[in-house]
C-alpha positions as a Markdown table, in Angstrom:
| # | Residue | x | y | z |
|---|---|---|---|---|
| 1 | Met | 100.6 | 119.3 | -25.5 |
| 2 | Val | 101.0 | 122.9 | -26.2 |
| 3 | Phe | 98.7 | 125.6 | -24.9 |
| 4 | Ile | 99.0 | 129.2 | -26.1 |
| 5 | His | 100.6 | 131.8 | -23.8 |
| 6 | Asp | 97.5 | 133.2 | -22.2 |
| 7 | Thr | 96.1 | 129.8 | -21.4 |
| 8 | Gln | 99.3 | 128.7 | -19.7 |
| 9 | Gln | 99.5 | 132.0 | -17.9 |
| 10 | Ser | 95.9 | 131.7 | -16.6 |
| 11 | Leu | 96.4 | 128.1 | -15.6 |
| 12 | Arg | 99.6 | 128.9 | -13.7 |
| 13 | Ala | 97.9 | 131.9 | -12.0 |
| 14 | Ala | 94.9 | 129.8 | -11.0 |
| 15 | Ala | 97.2 | 127.0 | -9.6 |
| 16 | Tyr | 99.3 | 129.6 | -7.7 |
| 17 | Leu | 96.1 | 131.1 | -6.2 |
| 18 | Val | 94.7 | 127.7 | -5.2 |
| 19 | Asn | 98.1 | 126.8 | -3.6 |
| 20 | Thr | 97.8 | 129.8 | -1.3 |
| 21 | Met | 95.0 | 128.0 | 0.6 |
| 22 | Pro | 95.8 | 126.1 | 3.8 |
| 23 | Gly | 96.7 | 122.5 | 3.2 |
| 24 | Tyr | 97.7 | 119.6 | 5.5 |
| 25 | Asp | 100.1 | 121.5 | 7.7 |
| 26 | Asp | 100.4 | 124.7 | 5.7 |
| 27 | Glu | 99.0 | 128.0 | 6.6 |
| 28 | Asp | 97.1 | 130.4 | 4.4 |
| 29 | Thr | 99.7 | 132.3 | 2.4 |
| 30 | Leu | 97.4 | 135.0 | 1.0 |
| 31 | Thr | 96.3 | 137.0 | 4.1 |
| 32 | Thr | 98.2 | 140.2 | 3.8 |
| 33 | Leu | 98.4 | 143.0 | 1.2 |
| 34 | Glu | 102.1 | 142.2 | 0.8 |
| 35 | Glu | 101.3 | 138.5 | -0.1 |
| 36 | Phe | 98.6 | 139.8 | -2.5 |
| 37 | Asp | 101.2 | 142.1 | -4.1 |
| 38 | Glu | 103.5 | 139.1 | -4.5 |
| 39 | Tyr | 100.7 | 137.1 | -6.2 |
| 40 | Leu | 100.2 | 140.0 | -8.6 |
| 41 | Arg | 104.0 | 140.3 | -9.2 |
| 42 | Val | 104.2 | 136.7 | -10.2 |
| 43 | Asn | 100.8 | 136.6 | -12.0 |
| 44 | Pro | 100.3 | 140.1 | -13.6 |
| 45 | Tyr | 96.9 | 141.2 | -14.7 |
| 46 | Thr | 95.9 | 144.1 | -16.8 |
| 47 | Gly | 92.9 | 146.3 | -16.1 |
| 48 | Leu | 91.7 | 147.8 | -12.8 |
| 49 | Ile | 93.5 | 146.6 | -9.7 |
| 50 | Arg | 92.8 | 148.3 | -6.4 |
| 51 | Arg | 95.2 | 146.4 | -4.2 |
| 52 | Asp | 93.1 | 147.0 | -1.1 |
| 53 | Val | 91.7 | 144.7 | 1.7 |
| 54 | Ser | 88.3 | 144.3 | 0.0 |
| 55 | Glu | 89.9 | 143.1 | -3.2 |
| 56 | Leu | 92.2 | 140.8 | -1.3 |
| 57 | Glu | 89.2 | 139.3 | 0.5 |
| 58 | Ala | 87.3 | 138.8 | -2.8 |
| 59 | Ile | 90.4 | 137.0 | -4.3 |
| 60 | Arg | 90.6 | 134.8 | -1.2 |
| 61 | Ala | 86.9 | 133.9 | -1.5 |
| 62 | Ile | 87.2 | 132.5 | -5.1 |
| 63 | Arg | 89.9 | 130.0 | -4.2 |
| 64 | Pro | 87.6 | 127.1 | -3.4 |
| 65 | Arg | 85.8 | 127.5 | -6.7 |
| 66 | Leu | 89.1 | 127.2 | -8.5 |
| 67 | Arg | 90.3 | 124.3 | -6.3 |
| 68 | Arg | 87.2 | 122.4 | -7.3 |
| 69 | Leu | 88.5 | 122.3 | -10.9 |
| 70 | Trp | 91.4 | 120.1 | -9.7 |
| 71 | Glu | 89.1 | 117.8 | -7.8 |
| 72 | Val | 87.0 | 116.6 | -10.7 |
| 73 | Asp | 87.4 | 114.9 | -14.1 |
| 74 | Arg | 86.9 | 116.4 | -17.5 |
| 75 | Glu | 83.2 | 115.7 | -17.7 |
| 76 | Ala | 82.5 | 117.1 | -14.2 |
| 77 | Ala | 84.6 | 120.2 | -15.0 |
| 78 | Val | 82.3 | 121.3 | -17.8 |
| 79 | Pro | 79.4 | 122.6 | -15.6 |
| 80 | Leu | 81.9 | 124.2 | -13.2 |
| 81 | Val | 83.6 | 126.0 | -16.1 |
| 82 | Asn | 80.2 | 127.0 | -17.6 |
| 83 | Gly | 79.2 | 128.4 | -14.2 |
| 84 | Leu | 82.3 | 130.5 | -13.9 |
| 85 | Leu | 81.7 | 131.9 | -17.4 |
| 86 | Arg | 78.1 | 132.6 | -16.7 |
| 87 | Asp | 78.7 | 134.2 | -13.3 |
| 88 | Gly | 81.4 | 136.4 | -14.7 |
| 89 | His | 79.2 | 137.5 | -17.6 |
| 90 | Ala | 81.9 | 136.4 | -20.0 |
| 91 | Leu | 81.9 | 138.1 | -23.4 |
| 92 | Pro | 85.0 | 137.0 | -25.2 |
| 93 | Arg | 86.9 | 139.4 | -27.5 |
| 94 | Leu | 90.2 | 139.4 | -29.2 |
| 95 | Val | 92.8 | 141.9 | -28.0 |
| 96 | Ile | 96.5 | 142.6 | -28.5 |
| 97 | His | 98.7 | 144.5 | -26.0 |
| 98 | Asp | 101.9 | 144.5 | -24.0 |
| 99 | Gly | 103.9 | 142.7 | -26.7 |
| 100 | Phe | 101.6 | 139.7 | -26.7 |
| 101 | Asp | 100.0 | 138.5 | -29.9 |
| 102 | Trp | 96.2 | 138.3 | -30.3 |
| 103 | His | 94.5 | 136.6 | -27.4 |
| 104 | Val | 91.1 | 136.5 | -25.7 |
| 105 | His | 89.8 | 138.7 | -22.9 |
| 106 | Ala | 86.4 | 137.7 | -21.7 |
| 107 | Thr | 85.5 | 140.5 | -19.2 |
| 108 | Ser | 85.8 | 144.2 | -19.3 |
| 109 | Asp | 89.1 | 145.7 | -18.0 |
| 110 | Asp | 87.2 | 147.4 | -15.2 |
| 111 | Ala | 85.5 | 144.2 | -13.9 |
| 112 | Pro | 86.5 | 143.3 | -10.4 |
| 113 | Leu | 89.8 | 141.4 | -10.4 |
| 114 | Ala | 88.2 | 138.4 | -8.7 |
| 115 | Thr | 85.8 | 138.1 | -11.6 |
| 116 | Arg | 88.5 | 138.5 | -14.2 |
| 117 | Ile | 90.6 | 135.8 | -12.5 |
| 118 | Leu | 87.7 | 133.4 | -12.5 |
| 119 | Val | 86.8 | 134.0 | -16.1 |
| 120 | Glu | 90.4 | 133.8 | -17.3 |
| 121 | Ala | 90.8 | 130.6 | -15.5 |
| 122 | Ala | 87.5 | 129.3 | -17.0 |
| 123 | Met | 88.6 | 130.3 | -20.5 |
| 124 | Ala | 91.9 | 128.4 | -19.9 |
| 125 | Phe | 90.1 | 125.3 | -18.7 |
| 126 | Val | 87.9 | 125.5 | -21.8 |
| 127 | Asp | 91.1 | 125.0 | -23.8 |
| 128 | Val | 92.2 | 122.1 | -21.6 |
| 129 | Ile | 88.8 | 120.4 | -22.0 |
| 130 | Arg | 88.6 | 121.0 | -25.7 |
| 131 | Ala | 92.2 | 119.6 | -26.2 |
| 132 | Asp | 91.2 | 116.5 | -24.2 |
| 133 | Glu | 94.2 | 117.2 | -21.8 |
| 134 | Tyr | 92.3 | 117.2 | -18.5 |
| 135 | Asp | 94.4 | 114.3 | -17.2 |
| 136 | Arg | 97.2 | 116.9 | -16.9 |
| 137 | Val | 95.2 | 118.8 | -14.3 |
| 138 | Arg | 96.6 | 117.3 | -11.1 |
| 139 | Ile | 96.9 | 117.3 | -7.4 |
| 140 | Cys | 100.4 | 116.6 | -6.0 |
| 141 | Ser | 101.2 | 112.9 | -5.4 |
| 142 | Ala | 103.2 | 113.6 | -2.3 |
| 143 | Asp | 101.5 | 112.1 | 0.7 |
| 144 | Asp | 101.7 | 115.3 | 2.7 |
| 145 | Cys | 100.8 | 117.9 | 0.1 |
| 146 | Glu | 97.6 | 119.1 | -1.5 |
| 147 | Gly | 99.2 | 121.4 | -4.0 |
| 148 | Val | 97.8 | 121.6 | -7.5 |
| 149 | Tyr | 99.5 | 122.0 | -10.9 |
| 150 | Val | 99.1 | 121.4 | -14.6 |
| 151 | Asp | 101.6 | 119.0 | -16.1 |
| 152 | Tyr | 103.2 | 120.7 | -19.1 |
| 153 | Ser | 105.9 | 117.9 | -19.4 |
| 154 | Lys | 106.2 | 116.4 | -22.9 |
| 155 | Asn | 105.3 | 112.9 | -21.8 |
| 156 | Gly | 102.8 | 113.8 | -19.1 |
| 157 | Ser | 104.8 | 112.2 | -16.3 |
| 158 | Lys | 105.1 | 115.0 | -13.7 |
| 159 | Arg | 103.8 | 113.8 | -10.3 |
| 160 | Tyr | 104.6 | 116.6 | -7.9 |
| 161 | Cys | 103.7 | 120.2 | -7.6 |
| 162 | Asp | 106.1 | 123.1 | -7.7 |
| 163 | Ser | 104.9 | 124.6 | -4.4 |
| 164 | Gly | 107.7 | 123.1 | -2.3 |
| 165 | Asn | 110.3 | 120.4 | -2.7 |
| 166 | Cys | 107.8 | 117.6 | -2.9 |
| 167 | Gly | 109.5 | 115.7 | -5.7 |
| 168 | Asn | 112.9 | 115.8 | -3.9 |
| 169 | Arg | 111.4 | 114.9 | -0.5 |
| 170 | Met | 109.4 | 111.9 | -1.9 |
| 171 | Asn | 112.5 | 110.6 | -3.9 |
| 172 | Val | 114.6 | 110.8 | -0.7 |
| 173 | Asn | 111.9 | 108.9 | 1.2 |
| 174 | Ala | 111.7 | 106.2 | -1.5 |
| 175 | Tyr | 115.5 | 105.9 | -1.5 |
| 176 | Arg | 115.6 | 105.5 | 2.3 |
| 177 | Arg | 112.9 | 102.9 | 2.2 |
| 178 | Arg | 114.8 | 100.9 | -0.5 |
| 179 | Lys | 118.0 | 101.2 | 1.5 |
| 180 | Ala | 116.3 | 100.0 | 4.6 |
| 181 | Arg | 114.8 | 97.0 | 2.8 |
| 182 | Glu | 118.2 | 96.1 | 1.4 |
| 183 | Ser | 120.0 | 96.2 | 4.7 |
| 184 | Ala | 117.2 | 94.3 | 6.5 |
């Protein structure tokens, strides 16, 4: 499974944003302008970015809509994606800039950042749905994590998110359970 650069970038940015939401014992990690700046550093966007409190609040408000894309299957994702495109007044066009080859922008560069994030995520999920790769859109398998991710592994075997050390923690737990059974 190979998605083009802008699709992968949008999927990673959407997962990152969803993973800032409070989970089981986690706190919200997108509450300050400094945390917002970090999100933008890791997930750069072109176009108008105000970096103020109202923009931060708008970004925080879209997280549940994005999270929903990880909670449904391919068929149920279609109306959600169509709704994001409709609400964002998406009008796809080809662009080339910043050293990236031709790719699609579907909103104007001066649209609110929250709208651009939703529409770019929707466009990325269009690619996932069309490629019939929705089974790679996953929620972490760790029993104490709600993190989301898209599995880009060659064989589709990834089970844990990148938000923490879920894979290591779960492997250690399994090892300890095996050892306890062996010594019992």
